[in-house]
C-alpha positions in Angstrom: -6.4 -6.2 -1.0 -7.2 -5.4 2.8 -10.4 -6.5 1.9 -9.5 -9.8 0.3 -7.3 -10.2 3.7 -10.4 -9.2 5.9 -12.7 -11.7 4.1 -10.2 -14.4 4.8 -10.3 -14.0 8.6 -7.5 -11.6 9.1 -7.1 -8.5 11.2 -6.2 -5.9 8.9 -5.1 -2.4 9.4 -4.6 -0.2 6.1 -2.5 2.8 6.1 -2.5 5.2 2.8 1.0 6.9 2.9 1.0 9.0 0.3 1.7 12.5 0.7 -1.3 14.0 -0.8 -4.3 11.4 -0.1 -7.0 10.7 -2.3 -8.1 7.2 -1.4 -11.4 8.7 0.6 -13.7 7.8 -2.6 -13.1 4.3 -2.0 -14.5 4.7 1.5 -18.1 4.9 3.3 -16.9 7.5 5.2 -15.0 10.0 3.9 -14.5 12.6 6.7 -10.7 13.1 7.2 -9.6 13.2 10.9 -10.7 16.5 12.4 -9.0 16.0 16.1 -6.5 18.4 16.6 -4.6 16.4 18.9 -3.9 13.6 16.3 -2.0 16.2 14.3 -0.7 17.8 17.2 0.8 14.1 18.4 2.1 13.3 14.4 4.1 16.3 14.1 5.8 15.5 17.2 9.4 14.2 16.5 8.9 11.8 19.5 7.6 8.3 18.8 4.0 8.1 18.2 2.4 5.4 20.5 -0.1 3.9 19.0 -2.8 4.1 21.7 -2.6 8.2 21.1 -4.2 7.8 18.0 -6.3 4.5 18.5 -9.4 6.6 18.6 -9.5 7.9 15.2 -8.9 4.5 13.7 -12.3 3.3 11.9 -13.5 0.2 10.6 -15.4 -0.6 7.6 -14.6 -4.2 6.3 -10.9 -3.6 7.8 -9.5 -1.0 10.1 -7.9 1.7 8.8 -6.2 5.3 9.4 -8.8 7.9 7.9 -7.6 10.4 5.8 -5.8 13.6 6.6 -7.3 17.1 6.3 -4.3 18.2 4.5 -1.0 17.4 2.8 1.5 16.4 5.0 3.8 19.7 4.3 0.5 21.6 5.2 0.3 20.3 8.5 3.5 20.2 9.7 4.0 16.3 9.5 7.1 14.5 8.4 6.7 11.1 6.0 8.3 9.3 9.0 5.0 9.4 10.9 3.6 6.5 8.6 6.6 4.6 9.4 6.1 5.3 13.3 2.7 4.4 13.1 3.0 1.1 11.6 5.5 0.2 14.2 3.4 1.2 17.1 0.4 -0.5 15.3 2.5 -3.7 14.9 3.7 -3.7 18.5 0.1 -3.5 19.7 -0.9 -7.3 18.4 -4.0 -6.2 17.5 -3.6 -7.0 13.6 -2.2 -9.8 11.4 -1.8 -7.8 8.4 -0.7 -3.9 8.5 -0.9 -2.9 4.8 1.0 0.3 4.0 0.3 1.8 0.4 2.7 3.8 -0.7 3.3 6.6 -3.5 5.7 6.0 -6.1 8.7 8.3 -4.7 11.8 6.5 -3.8 13.7 8.3 -1.2 15.3 7.8 2.2 11.7 7.6 4.0 10.1 5.0 1.8 13.1 2.8 2.0 12.6 3.1 5.9 9.2 1.8 5.1 10.6 -0.8 2.6 12.9 -2.0 5.5 10.3 -2.2 7.9 7.9 -4.3 5.9 8.0 -8.2 6.1 6.5 -8.3 2.6 6.6 -5.6 -0.3 4.1 -5.8 -3.8 5.4 -3.7 -6.4 3.2 -2.8 -9.0 4.2 -2.2 -12.8 2.3 -2.1 -15.8 2.6 -3.2 -19.5 3.6 0.0 -21.0 7.2 0.8 -21.4 7.7 3.7 -19.3 6.3 1.5 -16.3 8.8 -0.9 -17.1 12.0 1.1 -17.5 10.9 2.7 -14.0 10.4 -0.5 -12.4 14.0 -1.5 -13.7 15.0 1.5 -12.3 13.7 0.9 -9.0 15.1 -2.7 -8.8 18.5 -1.5 -9.5 18.4 0.8 -6.4 16.8 -1.6 -4.0 19.3 -4.2 -2.1 17.9 -7.9 -1.7 15.1 -7.3 -4.2 15.3 -11.1 -5.6 14.6 -12.5 -1.9 11.0 -13.7 -1.4 10.1 -10.2 0.2 9.1 -8.9 -2.9 6.2 -10.0 -5.3 5.8 -8.0 -8.3 2.3 -7.3 -9.9 1.6 -6.1 -13.5 -1.8 -3.9 -12.9 -4.2 -2.6 -15.4 -3.5 -5.5 -17.9 -5.1 -5.7 -21.4 -4.6 -8.5 -23.3 -4.9 -7.0 -26.9 -2.3 -4.2 -26.3 1.1 -4.7 -26.6 3.1 -6.2 -23.5 6.5 -4.8 -22.6 7.2 -7.3 -19.9 7.3 -10.0 -22.5 8.7 -8.4 -25.6 11.2 -5.8 -24.2 14.4 -5.3 -25.7 15.5 -4.3 -22.2 17.0 -6.5 -19.6 14.0 -6.9 -17.5 15.5 -7.4 -13.8 12.4 -8.5 -12.5 9.6 -11.3 -12.9 5.8 -10.7 -12.7 4.1 -13.2 -10.3 0.6 -12.3 -11.4 -1.7 -9.9 -13.7 -4.8 -8.0 -12.7 -7.0 -7.1 -15.5 -8.1 -3.7 -17.0 -11.2 -2.3 -14.9 -13.6 -0.3 -17.1 -15.5 1.4 -14.1 -12.5 1.6 -11.2 -13.4 5.3 -10.4 -17.0 4.4 -9.4 -15.8 1.3 -7.1 -15.5 0.9 -3.6 -13.0 -1.5 -2.0 -15.5 -4.4 -1.5 -16.1 -4.4 -5.3 -12.5 -4.2 -5.8 -12.2 -7.0 -3.4 -14.4 -9.4 -5.9 -11.5 -9.1 -8.8 -9.8 -12.5 -9.5 -6.4 -10.9 -10.1 -6.5 -8.8 -6.6 -7.8 -11.6 -4.8 -4.8 -13.8 -6.3 -2.7 -11.1 -5.1 -4.0 -11.3 -1.5 -3.3 -15.1 -1.4 0.3 -14.8 -2.7 0.4 -12.7 0.7 -0.9 -15.1 2.8 1.0 -18.4 1.4 4.2 -16.1 1.7 3.5 -14.7 5.4 2.3 -17.1 8.3 -0.6 -15.8 10.1 
């Protein structure tokens, strides 16, 4: 999605906010952040100034925060660091979009990220377990039916049962679009994925909803 936005002449900063980062295989440069001063700054409880970490931001198709060299807990960094990085980057005025790619855990820190965001893409699948989990998430977020939230069904296979259409549960959300199952996903880079129609359509949904 970040690459799709970039292709459409948007300035994008991508932040992977997983506690254990594994997104490196999508990149050309898989080297983690090695500068100790960055980890020192991120572990500080005070506000994080974007200027202090700008020197490690990399750019391939889009700007991104490189992966950390270890899990957050091993580095003594609070999850709230992602929130502070995003806020500081937003205040810098350098980007049209700051994309925060978060894990599936829903807790106080994740709620803070959702509160910060202008738009939230919630990804589900057609499987029953995923639909039930998304329903549960929806019941824990206030204002879920506002324009802020976009629901996308990922990994869709037309020939398989679609719980989103035939569930005996009361589904509390509606899916805006589907992204087809990708057979060779693990071998693809972000540029390859940016050519997938479902991902392109998701990026356009964001651009239509948020003025540049």
